[in-house]
GUKOLVEX-556112 format. One record per residue: residue in one letter; x, y, z of N, C-alpha, C in turn. Coordinates in pm, whole numbers, plus 50000, padded with zeros to 5 digits. Layout:
<sites>
AXYZXYZXYZ;...
</sites>
This chain:
<sites>
M481345144551747481625155851658480915153551524;R480565164651460479775163851337480625168351218;I480585160751111481365163850991480775176150921;R481655185450888481225197650820481495196950670;T482735193850632483085193550489483935181350457;V483825176850333484675166250277485135171050140;K486435171850121486945176949994488145168849949;A488115164649824489265157749763490015167449673;I491335165949671492205174649593493215166049518;Y493375168949390494465162649315495655172149324;P496675168549399497775177949426498465182849300;R499125194149316499875199949206501225192949194;W501215181449128502455173749114503315180049003;N503765192249026504495199448923506005199248944;R506465190949034507885189449056508155175249102;P509345169849076509625156149120509525154949272;L508855144549317508735142249461509565130149498;S510435131949596511385121449628510745109449695;D509545111149753508925099949822507685094949748;A507585097749621506415093549544506845084549429;W506105073649411506405064149305505845069349173;Q506615068549066506225073348934505775087948942;S506475095949022506225110049045504975112749127;H503865106149096502645108949173501735096949187;F501795087549094500985075449096499495078349116;W499065089949068497635093249064497015094049203;Q497805097349303497275097949438496565111249466;I495475110449541494705122249579494755124049731;V494515136149776494405139349919492945142549949;V492435136950057491075139850102491165146950237;V490455158050250490445166050372489035166150428;V488895161850554487605161750623487695171150742;T486735180150755486705189250870485415187050949;T485445191051075484265189851161483805203651206;E482595203951258482045216551307482805221851428;C483475212851501484225217151619485675220451589;G486065220151461487385224951424488455214651400;H488155201851408489155191451380489265189051229;T490455184651186490705181551046491405168151035;G491015160150937491675147550909492085146850763;Y493235140350737493755139250602493845124550561;G493415121750439493535108250384494235108450250;Y494655096650206495385095150081494695084050001;G494295087149880493645077249795494255077149657;G493665069549567494145068949430493105074049333;G493385072449204492385075449103492485089049038;G493395097749085493605110449019492375119349011;E492305127548908491215137148893489835130548886;P489675118848821488355112448824487905108948966;A488845104549052488485101349190488095113949267;V488745125149235488365137949298486905140949270;Q486485138749147485085141149112484145131649186;V484555119249203483725109549276483505114349420;V484575119049483484445123749622483635136549629;N484025146549551483435159849567482015160849515;R481695153449410480375154649350479395143849395;H479885133849469478965123249511479155119149656;L480305113149688480475107349822480375117649932;S480845129649907480825139950012479415142850062;H478425141349975477035144350014476505134750119;F477115122950129476645112950225477335114250360;L478285123550370479035125150494478735138250566;A478395148650492478155161650556477035160350659;G477315164750782476355163950891476375150850967;R477165141250920477235128250986478075129251115;T477695121651216478405121751344479515111451344;L480675115451400481825106451410482335106751553;E482075095751625482515094951765483415082851791;G483365072751704484165060851726484375053151598;T485115042051608485425034151489484185027951426;S483165025351506481925019951450481265029951357;D481435042851384480885053051295481645053351163;I482945050751168483715049951043483235038150959;R483025026751022482545015050948481175017550887;A480295024250963478965027350911479055036950793;A479935046850803480125056250692480655048950569;W481595039650591482165031950480481075024350407;Q480215017750481479125010050419478205019150339;A477905030850393477025040150322477665044750191;L478955047750194479635052350073479785041149971;Y480075029150020480225017849928478905014949857;R477815015049932476505012249871476125023449774;A476455035749808476125046849719476875045949587;S478085040349590478905039549468478735026349393;L477885017449443477735004349379477385005049230;P476495014049187476125013849045477285016048949;Y478325023148994479465025748906480785021148966;G480745015549086481975012749157482294998049170;R482394993549296482774979849330484234977049297;G485034987449280486454985549250486994997549175;G488244996849136488845007149053488815021049115;I488505030949033488565044949075487635047749191;A486425042049189485485044549299486045039749431;M486655028049434487215022849558488455030649600;M489235035249503490375043749535489915056849600;A488815062449549488265074649607487765072049749;L487055061149767486545057449900487695055249998;S488805049949949489965047650035490455060750097;G490545071150015491005083950066490085089550172;V488775088150151487815092950250487935084950379;D488005071850368488095063450486489335066850569;L490485068350503491705071450576491625085250642;A490965094550578490775107750640489935106750766;L488935097950766488095096250884488885089850999;W489725080150969490565074151074491545084551129;D492135092451039493055102951084492315113151170;L491125116851129490325126551203490015121551344;L489605108951354489275103451486490505102851575;G491635098851518492865098451597493265112151646;R493155122151562493515135751603492565140751711;A491275137851695490305142551793490535136151929;R490985123651931491245116552056492695118052104;N493505124952023494935126552054495625112952065;Q495295103951972495875090451969496375087151829;P497475079751818497865074451687496825064551638;V496715063351507495725054251450495975039851495;C497235035951512497505022251555496855019151690;E496685029251775495995027051902494495025351879;L493935032251782492515030351748492265016251697;L493305010251639493194996851582493414985851686;G493554989651811493724979651916495064980151986;G495924989251943497224990452009498334984451925;R499504990651932500624985951850501194972951907;R501424963551819502094951051853503584951851819;K503914960851727505304962351683505674977151699;P506604980351788507014994451802507744999751681;S508384990851606509014994651479508764983251380;V508894986451253508594976751148509784975751053;R510174963551022511254961150927510844966350789;A511704974150728511404979950597512174972850488;Y511614972950368512394968550252512344979350145;A513444980550071513584990949970513234985149834;S512404992449760512074988649623512794997949527;G513704992249448514475000249355515784993449321;L516685000949263517934995249213519185001549274;A519025010849368520185017549429520715009049544;F521254997449513521584987549615522624992549714;E523634999749668524655004849761524025014449862;T523145022949814522465032349903521625024950006;Y520875015049960520015007550053520855000150158;R521954994350114522834987450210523334997150316;D523765008950271524315018750365523255024450458;M521985024150415520885029050499520445018650603;G520965006350591520644996150690519564986450649;F519104987050524518094977550479518694963550471;D517874953650509518284939750490517264932350403;A516534939950320515574934250225515404944050111;V515314938749989515224947349871514344940749766;K513614949149692512804943949581513244950549451;V513444942249351513914946649220512714947149125;F512604957849049511524959048950511974953648816;H511044946748749511324941948613510034941848533;H510094947248412508954946948320509414940448191;W508824928848160509264921048045509004928347914;R510044928247828509924934247695510404924847585;E511494917347613512094909147508512944898247573;P513304887847497514074876747554515374880947621;A515954892047578517184896647642516974900247789;D515714901547830515414904747969515784893448064;Y515894881248014516364870448100517744873948157;D518644877548067520004880748110520034893648193;R519264903548152519254916248226518774914148370;T517724906348384517164904048517518124896148603;E518754885848546519724878048623520894886948667;T521294896148581522364905348617521964914248734;L520724919248733520244927648842520184920048974;I519654907848969519544899949092520924896149144;T521834892949052523214889849092523844901749164;R523634913549107524214925549167523594928449303;A522284926449316521634928449446522254919549551;R522484907049516523094897549610524534901549643;Q525294905249542526694908649564526834920949653;V525974930949632526084943449707525534942049848;M524374935549861523664935549988523934923250073;G524504912950013524904901450093523994889450078;P524454877850123523734865250101522514863450191;E522404871050299521334868650396520114877650376;V520224888150295519104897450280517984890850201;L516764895450224515644891450140515734898650006;V515594891149897515554897049764514254892749697;M513474902449653512214899949586512254905549444;L511334901049360511294905449221509854908849184;D509644921349140508314926149098508244925848946;C507344917748893507224915848748506184925048685;Y505394931648765504344941048725503464935848610;M502964923648630501954917848540502444916048397;S503754914448378504314914348242504814900548198;W504734890548285505234877348249504094868448202;D504474856648155503534845648137504144833448207;A503464822148199503934810448272505304805748222;E505524806448093506804802048037507954810748087;I507744823848087508794832848136509044830448285;A507964828648360508114826648504508924814148535;M508684803348463509414791048489510884792248451;E511164799248341512564801048302513274810248401;M512574820548449513174829348549513434821648678;R512504813048716512714804948837513974796648823;R514164790548705515344782148683516624790448690;R516634801848619517844809948613518194816348748;L517174820048824517404827448948517494818349071;A517404805249051517444795949163518674797849253;P519864800649199521044802049287520984814249379;Y520044823449353520054836149426518984836749535;N518224825949552517284824949664516314836849667;V515614839049557514614849849551513414845949638;Y512964855249720511894852449817510534851649750;W510214861649667508934860849595509054866949456;F508154862249367507854868749240506514875749260;E506484888749232505274896749257504564900349127;D503234899049127502414902749011502934896248883;V503064883148887503574875848771502634877448652;L501334875148675500304876548572499344887648613;T498354890348530497384900748564496404895548668;P495654904548735494664900148834493544891648775;D493374892148645492314884248581492724869848554;H493964866348582494464852848556494574844748685;K493504844548761493534837648891493734822648876;R493054816648783493204802148764494604798848714;E495114806748620496454804348568497514806248677;L497304816148762498224817948875498194806048969;A496994800848993496874789249082497604777149026;E497574775448895498274764248833499784766248836;L500204778848825501634781848820502264781848959;R501544786149059502104788549191502924776949246;P502414764549249503234753649307504494750649225;K504484754049097505644751449012506784761249040;L506454772449104507484782349135508254779149262;D507744770149342508374766549469509884764049451;P510734769749538510444776249666510154791149658;V510164796949538509804811049525508304812549550;L507934822349630506534824749661505894833749556;A504604831649533503824840149442503104850749525;A503444863349501502844874449576502064883349482;G501084890549537500314899849456499044904149526;G498264912349457496984916649512496804931549519;E497824939349483497674953949492496574958949400;H496254951449294495224955749201493874948849226;E493764942249339492464937549387491964948049487;F490824953949461490364965149542489234961549639;T488724949449633487564946149715487744933049789;L486934931349892486934918749966486524907349876;D485564909549787485154898949695486294894849603;G487124904449564488284900949483489224891749556;Y489414894049684490294885449763489624872049793;R488314872049805487624859049818487874850449695;A487874856749577488144849349454489584844249451;L490534852349499491924847749508492024835749601;A491324836349714491364825249809490754812749751;A489614814349684488924802649626489784795849520;A490504803849441491344798249335492684793149388;G493114798049504494434794549554495534800749471;S495354813449432496234819749334497574824149390;L497624828149517498814834849569499244829149703;D500544829949730501084826249861501024837849958;I501154850149907501164862249989500244872449926;W499364878450008498464889049961499084902549989;Q498874912149894499474925349905498454936549879;P497454938049963496524949249944497224962649969;D496714972949905497204986649925496094994349995;V496354999550114495285005650192494775018550130;T495545024750040495045036849974494205033749851;W494045020849820493255016749704492145006749737;C492284999049843491364987849868490244991249965;G489945004249981488905008150073489415013550204;G490665017950208491235023550329491485013050435;L491595017450559491805007950668490594998950687;T489405004350668488194996250687488154984750587;G488474987650462488534976950363489654967150390;A490814972350429491974963750455491734954650574;L491054959550676490784951250794489914939150756;A488964941150667488134929850623488964919650545;I489894924550463490774915650388491694908050482;L492214914850585493074908150683492324897150757;K491074899650791490284889450859490094877250771;L489824879450643489704868350549491034860850537;A492134868250527493444861950513493764853250634;E493414858250752493674850450873492914837250871;G491654837750827490864825450817491404815650715;E492064821050611492624812650505494084809150530;A494654814150641496064812050676496994816850565;I496684828550510497504834550405498174847050461;P499494847950457500164859850509499884872150423;V499884883850487499624896550419500844905450434;C501314910850323502404920650322501924932650241;L501594943450308500934954650242501784960550130;H501124963950020501774971249913502024985649960;R503254990549942503645003749990503345005350138;G503594994750213503264994750355504135003750439;G505235008950385506075018050460505535032050467;E504475034950390503815047850402502985047850531;P502735059550590502105059950724500795052350733;W499995052250627498665046150634498775031050648;G499695025050577499905010750593500695007350717;L501625016050754502515013150866501755011750997;H500755020051019499965019051141499205005751146;L498745001151030498034988251026499004976751051;I500184977250993501184966751018501514966151166;S501684977751227502064978351368501014972051459;A499734973451423498644969251511498004956151470;S498594948851375497944936751323498964925551307;N498484914451250499384903251225499924903451082;C499894915151016500584916450887502044912450903;L502644907950796504074904950800504854917350843;D505894915150920506754925950968507694929950855;L507114935950752507864939150631507114950250558;A507734962150550507034973750495507824979650379;E507144981450267507794986150145507995001350145;L509215005550111509525019450080510035019849936;V509345027349851509705027849710510755038649688;G511935034549638513005043949606513455052649720;P513705047249840514145055849950515515061949923;E515755073549984516985080849961517855081050085;K519145082150064520065082950176520055096950238;Q520025107150153520015120850201518595125250234;P518425134950326517085139950357516395144950231;P515235139950200514585143450074514005157550077;T513835163149958513175175949944511895174049865;G510965183149883509725182149808508855170649850;R508815167449979507975156650025506505160350011;A505685150349974504255152649970503685153650110;W504305146750206503835146650344504985149650439;Q504715157550539505705160750641505445152150765;G506535148050832506395140150953506335125350931;V506795120350814506755106050786507645098650884;P507345086050914508125078551013509615078050979;E510405078351083511865078451068512385064351042;L513355063650952514015050950922515305050151002;V515435039751085516635037651167517085023251151;D518285021551095518855008051077517884998651005;G517275003850899516384995450820515024992950880;H514684999750988513374998251052512685011751059;L511365011651045510565023751053509995025051194;L510235036451254509775039051391508435046251387;I507475040751457506125046451459506015055651580;G505785068351555505745078151662504425078251736;N504275088251821503075089451903502205101351863;R502485107251748501655118451704500245113551673;P499235121751696497855117351673497545114851527;G496545106651504496175102951368497285094951303;F497495097351175498615090851106499925098251128;G499865109651195501075116751234501735124651124;V501045127051013501645134350901500745145950858;E501385155650794500675167250740501005168550592;P500035171750508500355173550366501085186550341;D501865186750235502495199050190501405207950132;L501055218650203499935226950163500145233550028;A501425235249987501685241149856501155232249744;L501125219149768500615209849667499095210049661;L498455214949765496995214649772496365227849731;A497195237749698496665251149666495865250849536;
</sites>
C-alpha cells in the first residue's frame, strides 16, 4: 500500500481529560492515510512545534512511500531521523517522529487486521500488571492495584516530612506487600536523596525515579549504589539510543524508563530494548499503560509493570482515545482489535 497523506494535529485540549497527565502533556496526534483507504493513528509529544515539524517537513518524506511490512517502517524511520538531524537528534523533533512512527505501526496492524503486539512477534503476556501513579490510594486499592507511585517535587526542607507522610499513608492504605515507588521529577540532589533514603527505609520503597536531571549522568552513577536497596529509575527524558548508550556507559540507572511517544516510537524503543538486554538492565516503560507502550510490554521482555497516571474508579468522560485496554483486578487486558486498538476522539481533532 502507498502512503497518501501524513498530518499532525494538536488536539483541542479545551476541557479536562480524565486519562491525560497534566491535562494534555503536549501530546499530538498523527494521522496517516493510504491510497487504498487505510488510516493509522499515532501519539507523539512536542505540542504545536512538533505539529509543524511533521506537517512542514517530515510528511514530505513519506508521501508516496510504500508500506508493506515492518522493514518499511524501519526504513521510513531512518529517512525521517536523517532528515531531522540538522535540528533534531532529540527533544521536539524526536517527539514528532515518535507520533509518525506509531501511526505507521498502527496503520500496518489495521491493514493486516492484527494487533501491533502480533507485528512485534506475538504477545508473551496476555495481560500486564498495572501500577497507579497518583495519590488516590483508597481508589487504587479498590480498583485492584497492587503497585502505586507517589509524585513529589522538592520545594523546601518541610518536604521531608510531607513525603514521609505520603509514603506512610500509601503503605497504610494499600498494605505491606504492594510495590511503592517515588517520582522525584528531577528536583532532588544527592543530599536530599540520601536523607530520603534514610527516612523512607522502613517503608520499603522500590525505586526513586528521576532523582537528578538527565544531564547528571556521572552524579547519578555515583549516587546509585548509595541508594541501595532502593533502585534508581529514569530515562523518560532520554529520547535517543545514543542517550541510553551514555546512561549505560556511566552506569547511571538500575531501571530504564523510555516513553514510546517520545523516544522515536516503537522503532526507537525497540533499539533501546535491544541495548538494555545486552547491558542486562531492566526496562519499565514510562506511561506504559497507554496502548502504545502496552503492546510493546506484551510482546517483549519489558518488566511486567505498566504505568497508569491518575486512573479513576468510575468510567471516565472526555477520553482522548476510545477503546483503551480494560483494567481488571489491577491488570490491563490487551484485546485483539487491529493496530493499537484505539480511536481518537474526533471532536478533539476538529
